[in-house]
MARBA-3410 file (N, C-alpha, C, O; in Angstrom, 1 decimal):
237
-11.9,-19.8,9.4,-11.3,-18.6,10.2,-11.5,-17.3,9.5,-10.8,-17.2,8.4 ~ -12.2,-16.4,9.9,-12.2,-15.0,9.4,-11.8,-14.0,10.5,-12.6,-13.8,11.4 ~ -10.8,-13.3,10.3,-10.1,-12.3,11.1,-10.4,-11.1,10.6,-10.3,-10.9,9.4 ~ -11.0,-10.0,11.5,-11.1,-8.7,11.6,-9.9,-7.9,12.1,-9.6,-8.2,13.2 ~ -9.3,-7.1,11.5,-8.1,-6.5,12.2,-8.1,-4.9,11.8,-8.3,-4.3,10.8
-7.7,-4.4,12.9,-7.9,-2.8,13.3,-6.8,-2.4,13.7,-6.2,-3.1,14.6 ~ -6.1,-1.0,13.1,-5.3,-0.3,13.7,-5.3,1.1,13.4,-5.1,1.6,12.3 ~ -5.5,1.9,14.8,-5.4,3.5,14.7,-4.8,4.1,15.5,-5.2,5.1,16.0 ~ -3.4,3.5,15.9,-2.3,4.1,16.6,-1.7,5.4,16.2,-1.2,6.2,16.9 ~ -2.0,5.4,14.6,-1.3,6.7,14.2,-2.4,7.3,13.7,-3.6,7.0,13.9
-1.8,8.6,12.8,-2.9,9.3,12.2,-3.7,8.7,11.2,-4.6,9.3,10.7 ~ -3.5,7.1,10.7,-4.4,6.3,9.9,-5.1,5.7,10.3,-4.8,5.2,11.4 ~ -6.3,5.4,9.8,-7.4,4.1,10.1,-7.2,3.3,9.2,-7.3,3.5,8.0 ~ -6.7,2.3,9.7,-6.7,1.0,9.0,-7.6,-0.1,9.3,-7.9,-0.4,10.5 ~ -8.0,-0.9,8.3,-8.9,-2.2,8.7,-8.2,-3.3,7.6,-7.5,-3.0,6.6
-8.5,-4.5,8.0,-8.1,-5.5,7.0,-9.2,-6.6,7.6,-9.7,-6.7,8.7 ~ -9.3,-7.2,6.5,-9.9,-8.9,6.7,-9.4,-9.9,6.1,-9.0,-9.8,4.9 ~ -9.2,-11.1,7.0,-8.2,-12.1,6.2,-8.8,-13.5,6.7,-9.5,-13.6,7.7 ~ -8.4,-14.5,5.9,-8.8,-15.8,6.4,-7.4,-16.7,6.5,-6.3,-16.2,6.7 ~ -7.6,-18.1,6.4,-6.5,-18.9,6.6,-5.8,-18.7,5.3,-4.6,-19.0,5.4
-6.1,-18.3,4.2,-5.4,-18.3,2.8,-4.5,-17.2,2.9,-3.4,-17.2,2.4 ~ -5.1,-15.8,3.6,-4.3,-14.7,3.4,-5.4,-13.6,3.7,-6.5,-13.9,4.2 ~ -5.1,-12.3,3.2,-5.6,-11.3,3.4,-7.0,-11.1,2.3,-6.7,-11.3,1.1 ~ -7.8,-10.8,2.5,-9.3,-10.6,1.7,-9.6,-9.4,1.3,-10.3,-9.2,0.3 ~ -8.9,-8.3,2.0,-9.4,-7.0,1.9,-8.7,-6.0,2.5,-8.2,-6.5,3.5
-8.5,-4.7,2.6,-8.1,-3.8,3.4,-8.3,-2.4,3.1,-8.3,-2.0,2.0 ~ -8.6,-1.5,4.3,-8.9,-0.1,4.0,-8.2,0.6,4.9,-8.2,0.4,6.1 ~ -7.3,1.7,4.2,-6.4,2.7,5.0,-7.1,4.2,4.4,-7.3,4.5,3.2 ~ -7.4,5.0,5.4,-7.7,6.2,5.3,-6.7,7.1,6.1,-6.2,6.6,7.1 ~ -6.5,8.3,5.7,-5.6,9.1,6.3,-4.1,8.8,6.3,-3.6,7.9,5.5
-3.3,9.4,7.2,-1.7,9.3,6.8,-0.7,10.1,7.5,-1.0,10.9,8.4 ~ 0.6,9.9,6.9,1.3,11.1,7.7,1.3,12.5,7.2,1.8,13.4,7.9 ~ 0.7,12.7,5.8,0.7,14.1,5.5,-0.5,14.6,5.7,-0.7,15.8,5.2 ~ -1.4,14.0,6.4,-2.8,15.0,6.5,-2.3,16.2,7.3,-1.4,16.2,8.1 ~ -2.9,17.2,7.0,-2.9,18.4,7.9,-4.2,18.8,8.9,-4.2,19.7,9.8
-5.2,18.0,8.6,-6.4,18.1,9.0,-6.2,17.0,10.3,-5.4,16.0,10.3 ~ -7.0,17.4,11.4,-7.0,16.6,12.5,-7.5,15.1,12.4,-8.6,14.9,11.8 ~ -7.0,14.1,12.8,-7.3,12.8,12.6,-8.8,12.7,12.9,-9.3,13.7,13.5 ~ -9.5,11.7,12.5,-10.8,11.5,12.1,-11.3,10.1,12.8,-12.4,9.6,12.4 ~ -10.7,9.4,13.8,-10.8,8.0,14.0,-12.0,7.6,14.3,-12.5,6.7,13.8
-12.7,8.4,15.3,-14.1,8.0,15.6,-14.9,8.0,14.4,-15.7,7.0,14.2 ~ -14.7,9.0,13.5,-15.7,9.2,12.4,-15.8,8.4,11.3,-16.8,8.2,10.7 ~ -14.1,7.8,11.1,-14.2,6.9,9.9,-14.0,5.4,10.3,-14.0,4.6,9.4 ~ -13.9,5.0,11.7,-13.4,3.4,11.8,-14.6,2.8,11.2,-14.6,2.2,10.2 ~ -15.9,2.9,11.9,-16.8,2.1,11.9,-17.4,2.1,9.9,-17.6,1.1,9.3
-17.6,3.2,9.4,-17.7,3.3,8.3,-16.8,2.3,7.3,-17.1,1.6,6.4 ~ -15.5,2.5,7.9,-14.2,1.7,7.3,-14.5,0.1,7.3,-14.0,-0.7,6.5 ~ -15.2,-0.1,8.4,-15.2,-1.5,8.6,-16.3,-2.0,7.7,-16.1,-3.0,7.0 ~ -17.3,-1.4,7.9,-18.6,-1.9,7.2,-18.2,-1.7,5.8,-18.6,-2.7,5.1 ~ -17.5,-0.8,5.0,-17.2,-1.1,3.6,-16.2,-2.0,3.3,-16.3,-2.6,2.2
-15.4,-2.3,4.0,-14.4,-3.5,3.7,-15.2,-4.8,3.9,-15.0,-5.8,3.2 ~ -16.2,-4.9,4.9,-16.8,-6.2,4.9,-17.9,-6.3,3.3,-17.9,-7.2,2.5 ~ -18.4,-5.2,3.2,-19.1,-5.1,2.0,-18.6,-5.3,0.7,-19.3,-5.9,-0.2 ~ -17.4,-4.9,0.5,-16.8,-5.3,-0.7,-16.1,-6.7,-0.6,-15.8,-7.2,-1.7 ~ -15.8,-7.2,0.5,-15.1,-8.5,0.4,-16.5,-9.5,0.6,-16.3,-10.7,0.7
-17.7,-9.1,0.5,-18.6,-10.2,0.6,-18.8,-10.8,1.9,-19.4,-12.0,1.9 ~ -18.5,-10.2,3.3,-18.7,-10.9,4.2,-19.4,-10.1,5.4,-19.4,-8.9,5.4 ~ -19.9,-10.8,6.2,-20.9,-10.3,7.2,-19.9,-10.3,8.7,-18.9,-11.1,9.0 ~ -20.3,-9.4,9.3,-19.3,-9.3,10.7,-19.9,-10.8,11.8,-19.2,-11.3,12.7 ~ -21.0,-11.2,11.6,-21.5,-12.4,12.0,-20.4,-13.4,11.9,-20.0,-14.1,12.8
-19.8,-13.6,10.6,-18.5,-14.8,10.3,-17.4,-14.5,11.1,-16.5,-15.3,11.3 ~ -17.3,-13.2,11.6,-15.9,-13.0,12.0,-15.7,-13.9,13.2,-16.6,-14.2,14.0 ~ -14.1,-14.5,13.3,-14.0,-15.8,14.3,-13.3,-14.9,15.1,-13.4,-15.2,16.3 ~ -12.4,-13.8,14.8,-11.7,-12.9,16.0,-11.4,-11.8,15.7,-11.2,-11.6,14.5 ~ -11.2,-10.7,16.6,-10.8,-9.3,16.0,-9.3,-9.1,16.8,-9.0,-9.3,18.0
-8.4,-8.5,15.7,-7.0,-8.2,15.9,-6.9,-6.9,16.0,-7.3,-6.2,15.0 ~ -6.4,-6.2,17.0,-6.1,-4.8,16.9,-4.7,-4.3,17.5,-4.1,-4.7,18.5 ~ -4.4,-3.4,16.8,-3.1,-2.9,17.1,-3.1,-1.9,18.4,-3.9,-0.9,18.4 ~ -2.2,-2.1,19.6,-2.7,-1.6,21.0,-1.8,-0.6,21.1,-1.9,0.0,22.1 ~ -0.9,-0.2,20.3,-0.2,1.1,20.3,1.4,0.6,20.9,1.6,-0.7,20.8
2.5,1.4,21.4,1.9,3.1,21.7,1.7,3.6,20.7,2.2,3.2,19.7 ~ 0.6,4.9,20.6,0.1,5.7,19.7,-0.5,7.0,19.9,-0.1,7.6,20.9 ~ -1.1,7.5,19.3,-2.0,8.3,19.8,-3.2,8.1,20.5,-4.2,7.5,20.1 ~ -3.1,8.7,21.7,-4.3,8.5,22.7,-5.6,8.5,22.1,-6.3,7.4,22.2 ~ -6.2,9.5,21.4,-7.4,9.4,20.9,-7.7,8.2,19.8,-8.8,7.6,19.7
-6.7,7.9,19.0,-6.8,6.9,18.1,-6.7,5.6,18.6,-7.3,4.7,18.0 ~ -5.9,5.2,19.7,-5.9,4.0,20.5,-7.0,3.8,21.2,-7.4,2.6,21.3 ~ -7.7,4.8,21.8,-9.3,4.4,22.5,-10.0,4.1,21.6,-10.8,3.1,21.7 ~ -10.0,4.7,20.6,-11.1,4.5,19.6,-11.0,3.0,19.2,-11.8,2.2,19.5 ~ -9.8,2.8,18.5,-9.7,1.2,17.7,-9.8,0.1,18.9,-10.5,-0.9,18.7
-9.0,0.3,20.4,-9.2,-0.7,21.2,-10.5,-0.8,21.5,-11.1,-1.8,21.1 ~ -11.3,0.3,22.1,-12.8,0.2,22.4,-13.6,-0.5,21.3,-14.2,-1.5,21.6 ~ -13.5,0.1,19.9,-14.4,-1.1,18.8,-14.0,-2.2,19.0,-14.9,-3.1,19.2 ~ -12.6,-2.6,19.0,-12.7,-4.0,18.8,-12.8,-4.8,19.9,-12.7,-6.0,19.7 ~ -12.9,-4.3,21.3,-13.4,-5.1,22.2,-15.3,-5.1,22.1,-16.0,-6.1,22.4
-15.7,-4.1,21.7,-17.2,-4.0,21.7,-17.4,-5.0,20.8,-18.0,-6.0,21.2 ~ -16.9,-5.0,19.7,-17.0,-5.8,18.6,-17.2,-7.4,18.8,-18.1,-8.1,18.4 ~ -16.0,-7.9,19.5,-15.6,-9.0,19.9,-16.8,-9.5,21.2,-17.5,-10.5,21.1 ~ -16.9,-8.5,22.0,-17.8,-8.8,22.9,-19.5,-9.1,22.2,-20.3,-10.0,22.7 ~ -19.7,-8.4,21.2,-21.2,-8.5,20.6,-21.1,-9.9,19.9,-22.0,-10.7,20.0
-19.9,-10.3,19.1,-20.0,-11.6,18.4,-19.6,-12.7,19.1,-19.6,-13.8,18.5 ~ -19.1,-12.4,20.7,-18.3,-13.4,21.1,-17.4,-14.3,20.5,-17.3,-15.5,20.2 ~ -16.6,-13.3,20.2,-15.2,-13.9,19.7,-13.9,-13.3,20.6,-14.0,-12.2,21.2 ~ -12.9,-13.9,20.6,-11.5,-13.2,21.3,-10.9,-12.3,20.6,-11.0,-12.3,19.4 ~ -10.3,-11.7,21.3,-9.2,-10.6,20.8,-7.9,-10.9,20.6,-7.4,-11.8,21.3
-7.0,-10.2,19.5,-5.5,-10.7,19.5,-5.0,-9.3,19.3,-5.0,-8.6,18.3 ~ -4.6,-8.9,20.5,-3.8,-7.4,20.7,-2.4,-7.8,20.1,-1.9,-8.9,20.2 ~ -2.0,-6.8,19.6,-0.5,-6.7,19.0,0.1,-5.6,19.0,-0.5,-4.7,18.3 ~ 1.1,-5.2,19.6,2.0,-4.1,19.6,2.0,-3.5,18.2,2.2,-4.3,17.3 ~ 1.5,-2.0,18.1,1.9,-1.5,16.6,3.2,-1.3,16.3,3.5,-1.2,15.1
4.1,-1.0,17.3,5.7,-1.2,16.8,6.0,-2.4,16.2,6.8,-2.5,15.2 ~ 5.5,-3.6,16.8,5.8,-5.0,16.1,5.3,-4.9,14.7,5.8,-5.5,13.8 ~ 4.3,-4.2,14.5,3.4,-4.2,13.1,4.4,-3.4,12.1,4.6,-3.9,11.0 ~ 5.2,-2.3,12.3,6.1,-1.7,11.7,7.1,-2.5,11.4,7.5,-2.3,10.3 ~ 7.8,-3.4,12.3,8.9,-4.0,12.2,8.9,-5.2,11.3,9.7,-5.5,10.4
8.1,-5.8,11.7,7.7,-7.2,11.0,8.0,-7.5,9.3,8.5,-8.5,8.7 ~ 7.5,-6.1,8.4,7.6,-6.2,7.1,9.0,-6.4,6.8,9.4,-7.2,6.0 ~ 9.9,-5.6,7.6,11.5,-5.5,7.5,12.1,-6.7,8.0,13.3,-6.6,8.4 ~ 11.5,-7.8,8.1,12.3,-9.0,8.6,13.4,-9.6,8.0,14.2,-10.4,8.6 ~ 13.7,-9.1,6.4,14.4,-9.9,5.7,15.8,-8.8,5.8,16.9,-9.1,5.3
15.7,-7.5,6.5,16.6,-6.9,6.6,17.7,-7.2,7.3,17.4,-7.9,8.3 ~ 19.3,-7.0,7.1,20.3,-7.8,7.7,21.0,-6.4,8.6,22.2,-6.1,8.6 ~ 20.1,-5.7,9.1,20.6,-4.7,10.1,19.5,-4.6,11.2,18.4,-5.2,11.1 ~ 20.0,-3.8,12.3,19.0,-3.6,13.2,17.8,-2.9,12.7,18.1,-1.9,11.9 ~ 16.5,-3.1,12.9,15.2,-2.6,12.6,14.9,-1.8,13.8,14.9,-2.2,15.0
14.7,-0.6,13.5,14.2,0.5,14.3,13.0,1.2,13.9,12.9,2.0,13.0 ~ 11.8,0.6,15.0,10.3,1.2,14.6,10.1,2.4,15.3,10.6,2.4,16.4 ~ 9.5,3.3,14.9,9.4,4.6,15.4,7.9,5.0,15.2,7.4,4.8,14.1 ~ 7.3,5.5,15.9,6.0,6.4,15.9,5.9,7.7,16.7,6.1,7.7,17.9 ~ 5.6,8.8,16.0,5.8,10.0,16.3,4.8,10.4,17.5,3.6,10.4,17.2
5.2,10.6,18.7,4.5,10.8,20.0,4.2,12.2,20.2,3.6,12.6,21.2 ~ 4.5,13.0,19.2,4.4,14.4,19.5,5.2,15.0,20.5,6.2,14.4,20.9 ~ 5.0,16.1,20.9,5.9,17.2,22.0,7.2,16.6,21.8,7.9,16.0,22.7 ~ 7.6,16.7,20.3,8.9,16.3,20.2,9.6,15.1,20.6,10.8,15.2,20.8 ~ 8.9,13.9,20.9,9.1,12.9,21.4,8.8,11.5,20.2,8.1,11.6,19.2
9.5,10.6,20.5,9.0,9.4,19.8,8.8,8.1,20.8,9.2,8.0,21.9 ~ 7.9,7.3,20.0,8.0,5.8,20.9,8.9,5.1,19.7,9.1,5.4,18.5 ~ 9.4,4.1,20.5,10.4,3.3,19.4,10.8,1.9,20.0,10.7,1.8,21.2 ~ 11.1,1.0,19.5,11.9,-0.4,19.9,12.6,-0.8,18.9,12.3,-0.6,17.7 ~ 13.6,-1.4,19.2,14.6,-2.3,18.2,14.5,-3.6,17.9,14.2,-4.4,18.8
14.7,-4.0,16.7,14.4,-5.6,16.6,15.4,-6.2,15.9,16.1,-5.3,15.4 ~ 15.8,-7.4,15.7,16.7,-8.2,14.9,16.1,-9.1,14.1,14.9,-9.4,14.5 ~ 16.5,-9.7,13.0,16.1,-10.5,12.2,16.4,-12.1,12.8,17.5,-12.6,13.1 ~ 15.2,-12.8,12.9,15.4,-14.2,13.5,14.5,-15.0,12.2,13.6,-14.5,11.5 ~ 14.9,-16.2,12.1,14.2,-17.2,11.3,12.4,-16.9,11.3,11.6,-17.0,12.3
12.0,-16.6,10.2,10.4,-16.3,10.5,9.8,-15.1,10.8,8.5,-14.9,10.8 ~ 10.8,-14.0,11.0,10.1,-12.9,11.8,11.3,-12.0,12.3,12.4,-12.2,11.9 ~ 11.0,-11.2,13.2,11.8,-10.4,14.0,11.5,-10.4,15.3,10.4,-10.6,15.8 ~ 13.0,-10.2,16.2,12.7,-10.4,17.6,13.0,-9.3,18.3,14.1,-8.7,18.0 ~ 12.1,-8.7,19.3,12.5,-7.3,19.8,13.6,-7.4,20.9,13.6,-8.2,21.8
14.4,-6.5,20.8,15.7,-6.5,21.6,15.6,-5.2,22.4,16.7,-4.6,22.6 ~ 14.6,-4.7,22.8,14.7,-3.5,23.4,13.4,-3.4,24.4,12.6,-4.4,24.3 ~ 13.1,-2.8,25.0,12.0,-2.0,25.6,11.2,-1.6,24.6,11.7,-1.4,23.5 ~ 9.8,-1.3,24.9,9.1,-0.2,24.3,9.2,1.1,24.9,8.7,1.2,26.0 ~ 10.0,2.1,24.3,10.6,3.4,24.6,9.8,4.5,24.4,8.9,4.4,23.7
10.1,5.6,25.0,9.3,6.9,25.1,10.8,7.9,25.1,11.6,8.0,26.1 ~ 11.0,8.5,24.1,12.2,9.6,24.3,12.2,10.6,23.2,11.4,10.7,22.3 ~ 13.1,11.2,23.2,13.4,12.4,22.2,14.1,11.8,20.8,14.7,10.7,20.9 ~ 14.1,12.3,19.8,15.0,11.9,18.9,16.3,11.8,19.2,16.9,10.7,19.1 ~ 16.9,12.9,19.6,18.2,13.0,20.5,18.5,11.6,21.2,19.6,11.1,21.0
17.6,11.1,22.0,17.7,9.9,22.9,17.8,8.7,21.8,18.8,7.9,21.9 ~ 17.1,8.5,21.0,17.1,7.3,20.1,18.7,7.7,19.3,19.5,6.7,19.3 ~ 19.0,8.6,18.8,20.4,8.9,18.0,21.2,8.3,18.9,21.8,7.3,18.6 ~ 21.3,8.8,20.3,22.4,8.6,21.0,22.4,6.9,21.2,23.5,6.4,21.3 ~ 21.5,6.3,21.3,21.1,4.9,21.5,21.8,4.0,20.2,22.4,3.0,20.4
21.7,4.5,19.0,21.9,4.2,18.1,23.4,4.2,17.6,24.0,3.4,17.0 ~ 23.8,5.5,18.1,25.5,5.8,18.2,26.1,4.9,18.9,27.3,4.6,18.6 ~ 25.5,4.1,20.3,26.3,3.9,21.3,26.5,2.5,20.8,27.4,1.8,21.2 ~ 25.4,1.9,19.8,25.3,0.6,19.4,26.3,0.4,18.6,27.0,-0.5,18.8 ~ 26.4,1.2,17.6,27.3,1.2,16.5,27.0,0.3,15.5,27.9,0.0,14.7
25.8,-0.2,15.3,25.4,-0.8,14.1,24.5,-0.1,13.0,23.7,0.9,13.2 ~ 24.7,-0.9,11.8,24.0,-0.7,10.7,22.3,-0.7,11.3,21.9,-1.6,12.1 ~ 21.6,0.5,10.8,20.2,0.2,11.3,19.0,0.9,10.1,19.1,2.0,9.4 ~ 18.2,0.1,10.2,17.1,0.6,9.3,15.9,1.3,10.2,15.3,0.6,11.0 ~ 15.7,2.4,10.1,14.5,3.1,10.9,13.6,3.4,10.0,13.7,4.1,9.0
12.4,2.8,10.7,10.9,3.0,9.8,9.9,3.6,10.6,10.3,3.8,11.8 ~ 8.5,4.1,10.2,7.8,4.7,10.9,7.7,6.1,10.8,8.6,6.8,10.3 ~ 6.4,6.7,11.1,6.3,8.0,10.8,7.0,8.9,11.5,7.1,10.0,11.0 ~ 7.6,8.5,12.8,8.5,9.2,13.6,10.0,9.5,12.7,10.6,10.6,12.6 ~ 10.4,8.6,12.3,11.4,8.6,11.3,11.4,9.7,10.1,12.5,10.2,9.7
10.1,9.8,9.7,9.9,10.7,8.6,9.8,12.3,9.1,10.3,13.3,8.5 ~ 9.1,12.5,10.4,8.9,13.7,10.9,10.4,14.2,11.6,10.8,15.3,11.6 ~ 11.1,13.2,12.1,12.1,13.5,12.5,13.7,13.1,11.8,14.8,12.9,12.4 ~ 13.4,13.1,10.3,14.6,12.6,9.7,15.7,13.3,9.6,16.7,12.7,9.2 ~ 15.8,14.6,9.9,17.0,15.5,10.1,18.0,14.9,11.3,19.3,15.0,11.3
17.2,14.2,12.2,18.0,14.1,13.3,19.1,12.6,13.5,19.8,12.3,14.4 ~ 18.6,12.0,12.1,19.5,10.8,12.0,20.6,11.2,11.1,21.4,10.3,10.7 ~ 20.7,12.5,10.5,21.9,12.8,9.7,23.3,12.5,9.8,24.2,12.1,9.0 ~ 23.4,12.8,11.5,25.0,12.8,12.1,25.3,11.3,12.1,26.4,11.0,12.3 ~ 24.4,10.2,11.9,24.9,9.0,12.0,25.3,8.4,10.7,25.9,7.3,10.8
25.1,8.8,9.7,25.8,9.1,7.9,25.4,7.7,7.9,24.5,7.3,8.7 ~ 25.9,7.1,7.1,25.3,5.8,5.8,25.1,4.6,6.7,24.8,3.6,6.1 ~ 25.2,4.6,8.1,25.1,3.6,8.9,23.6,3.5,9.4,23.2,2.6,10.1 ~ 23.0,4.4,8.9,21.4,4.5,9.4,20.8,4.9,8.0,21.1,5.8,7.3 ~ 20.0,4.1,7.9,19.0,4.4,6.5,17.6,4.7,6.8,17.1,4.2,7.8
16.9,5.3,6.3,15.2,5.7,6.5,14.6,4.5,5.6,15.1,4.2,4.5 ~ 13.5,3.9,6.1,12.9,2.9,5.2,11.9,3.8,4.2,11.7,3.5,3.1 ~ 11.5,4.9,4.9,10.7,5.8,4.0,9.3,5.7,3.8,8.8,4.6,4.3 ~ 8.4,6.6,3.2,6.9,6.6,3.3,6.1,5.3,3.1,5.0,5.1,3.7 ~ 6.6,4.5,2.5,6.2,2.9,2.4,6.0,2.3,3.3,5.2,1.4,3.4
6.9,2.6,4.4,6.8,2.0,6.0,6.5,2.9,7.0,6.9,2.7,8.1 ~ 5.9,3.9,6.7,5.3,4.9,7.5,4.4,4.5,8.8,4.6,4.9,9.9 ~ 3.3,3.5,8.5,2.4,3.2,9.2,2.2,1.5,9.4,2.3,0.7,8.5 ~ 1.9,1.2,10.9,1.7,-0.4,11.2,1.2,-0.9,10.0,0.3,-0.4,9.4 ~ 1.9,-2.0,9.7,1.2,-2.8,8.2,0.4,-3.7,8.6,0.7,-4.5,9.5
-0.9,-3.6,7.9,-2.1,-4.3,8.3,-1.8,-5.8,7.6,-2.1,-6.8,8.3 ~ -1.2,-5.9,6.5,-0.7,-7.2,6.0,-0.3,-8.0,7.2,-0.7,-9.1,7.5 ~ 0.6,-7.3,8.0,1.6,-8.1,9.0,0.5,-8.1,10.6,1.0,-8.7,11.6 ~ -0.7,-7.4,10.6,-1.6,-7.6,11.4,-2.2,-8.6,11.0,-2.5,-9.4,11.9 ~ -2.6,-9.0,9.8,-3.2,-10.3,9.4,-2.5,-11.4,9.7,-3.0,-12.3,10.4
-1.1,-11.4,9.2,-0.6,-12.6,9.2,0.0,-13.3,10.7,0.2,-14.5,11.0 ~ 0.2,-12.0,11.5,0.5,-12.4,13.0,-0.6,-12.6,13.7,-0.5,-13.3,14.7 ~ -1.6,-12.1,13.4,-2.9,-12.4,14.1,-3.4,-13.8,14.2,-3.9,-14.5,15.1 ~ -3.1,-14.1,12.6,-3.5,-15.3,11.9,-3.1,-16.6,12.5,-3.8,-17.6,12.7 ~ -1.6,-16.3,12.9,-0.9,-17.3,13.5,-1.1,-17.4,14.8,-1.2,-18.5,15.4
-1.3,-16.5,15.3,-1.4,-16.6,16.9,-2.8,-17.3,17.1,-2.9,-18.3,17.8 ~ -3.9,-16.9,16.5,-5.2,-17.4,16.5,-5.0,-19.0,16.3,-5.6,-19.7,17.0 ~ -4.3,-19.5,15.5,-4.2,-20.9,15.2,-3.4,-21.4,16.4,-3.7,-22.6,16.8 ~ -2.6,-20.7,17.1,-2.1,-21.2,18.3,-2.9,-20.9,19.6,-2.4,-21.0,20.7 ~ -4.1,-20.5,19.4,-5.0,-19.9,20.3,-4.6,-19.3,21.4,-4.8,-19.6,22.6
-3.7,-18.3,20.9,-3.0,-17.2,21.7,-3.7,-15.7,21.7,-3.3,-14.7,21.1 ~ -4.6,-15.9,22.5,-5.7,-14.7,22.1,-6.2,-14.4,23.9,-5.8,-15.0,24.9 ~ -7.1,-13.5,23.7,-7.6,-13.4,25.1,-9.1,-12.7,24.9,-9.5,-12.3,23.8 ~ -9.8,-12.7,26.1,-11.0,-12.0,26.2,-10.9,-10.4,26.0,-9.9,-9.7,26.2 ~ -12.2,-9.9,25.4,-12.2,-8.5,25.2,-11.9,-7.6,26.7,-11.5,-6.4,26.6
-12.3,-8.3,27.8,-12.1,-7.4,28.9,-10.5,-7.2,29.2,-10.0,-6.3,29.9 ~ -10.0,-8.2,28.5,-8.1,-8.2,29.0,-7.6,-7.1,28.3,-6.8,-6.6,29.0 ~ -7.9,-6.7,27.3,-7.4,-5.7,26.3,-7.2,-4.3,26.7,-8.2,-3.7,27.0 ~ -6.0,-3.7,26.6,-5.7,-2.5,27.4,-4.8,-1.8,26.2,-4.1,-2.5,25.5 ~ -4.8,-0.6,26.1,-3.8,-0.2,25.0,-2.7,0.2,25.8,-2.8,0.5,26.9
-1.5,0.2,24.8,-0.3,0.5,25.7,0.0,2.0,25.4,0.1,2.6,24.4 ~ 0.0,2.3,26.7,0.3,3.6,26.9,1.6,3.8,27.7,1.9,3.3,28.8 ~ 2.5,4.9,26.9,3.7,4.6,27.6,4.0,6.3,28.2,5.1,6.7,28.4 ~ 2.8,7.1,28.5,2.8,8.4,29.2,1.6,8.7,29.4,0.8,8.0,28.8 ~ 1.2,9.6,30.2,0.0,10.0,30.6,-0.8,10.9,29.5,-0.1,11.2,28.6
-1.8,11.3,29.4,-2.5,12.0,28.6,-2.5,13.3,28.8,-2.2,13.5,30.0 ~ -2.6,14.2,28.2,-2.9,15.7,28.4,-3.6,16.0,29.2,-3.2,16.9,29.9 ~ -4.8,15.4,29.4,-6.0,15.6,30.3,-5.5,15.3,31.5,-5.9,16.0,32.5 ~ -4.6,14.3,31.8,-4.2,13.5,33.4,-3.1,14.7,33.6,-3.3,15.3,34.6 ~ -2.3,14.9,32.8,-1.2,15.9,33.2,-1.9,17.2,33.7,-1.7,17.6,34.8
-2.7,17.7,32.9,-3.4,19.1,33.3,-4.1,18.8,34.6,-4.1,19.7,35.5 ~ -4.8,17.5,34.8,-5.4,17.4,36.4,-4.3,17.5,37.1,-4.3,18.6,37.7 ~ -3.3,16.9,37.3,-2.1,16.8,38.1,-1.7,18.0,38.1,-1.3,18.2,39.3 ~ -1.4,18.9,37.3,-1.1,20.5,37.7,-2.1,21.1,38.7,-1.8,21.4,39.8 ~ -3.0,21.1,38.2,-4.4,21.6,38.8,-4.3,21.1,40.3,-4.2,22.0,41.2
-4.2,19.9,40.7,-4.4,19.5,42.1,-3.3,20.0,42.7,-3.5,20.3,43.9 ~ -1.9,20.1,42.2,-1.0,20.4,42.9,-0.9,21.8,43.3,0.0,22.1,44.1
END
């Protein structure tokens, strides 16, 4: 089994190759600190080619394509999901879609507190979901949400639990969590982007269970409409 994984839900472009023994290699370009516009369309294909070359594998050897489906940046998600579907279609292999918030939470599966995964949604909003530790991983205990930092803070305040907040949303809106005091800790820059190792591990397990789908069935997870759709609706009204 050879797995190709992609995640472009944030400013970062991430590519990973893995087999049944674990991760073979990965490429990460960009990140939360970048000031230039993201360049998902320009960098994803070269990153895939470079990763395959350095790992000494051919795309024809790939058994499945895994992809982070968001929520996240509209353009990034379109690039990543479309690339995954095209590759899988041409290679005649299945796709394994995994929510990008799950990829943020999974590396913190040993935390003995509520794990809060966040992704910067722009417009002073966050995508977020809540998770609890369970044997072997984490279990989501909320819906995938879109709201303001104040909305998330109010949710955590109402729960009254110790929490660990990860993702680039927690970095951008770090000050919003200050009123919660010591009950809430930020995971920091090391947990700012969806984990490629988590993508490889979770997707490999799903592949073994034959928990995958055809390329045509994969869709990005959009929790709100794009700027273009909103502008169109305003014009129509």
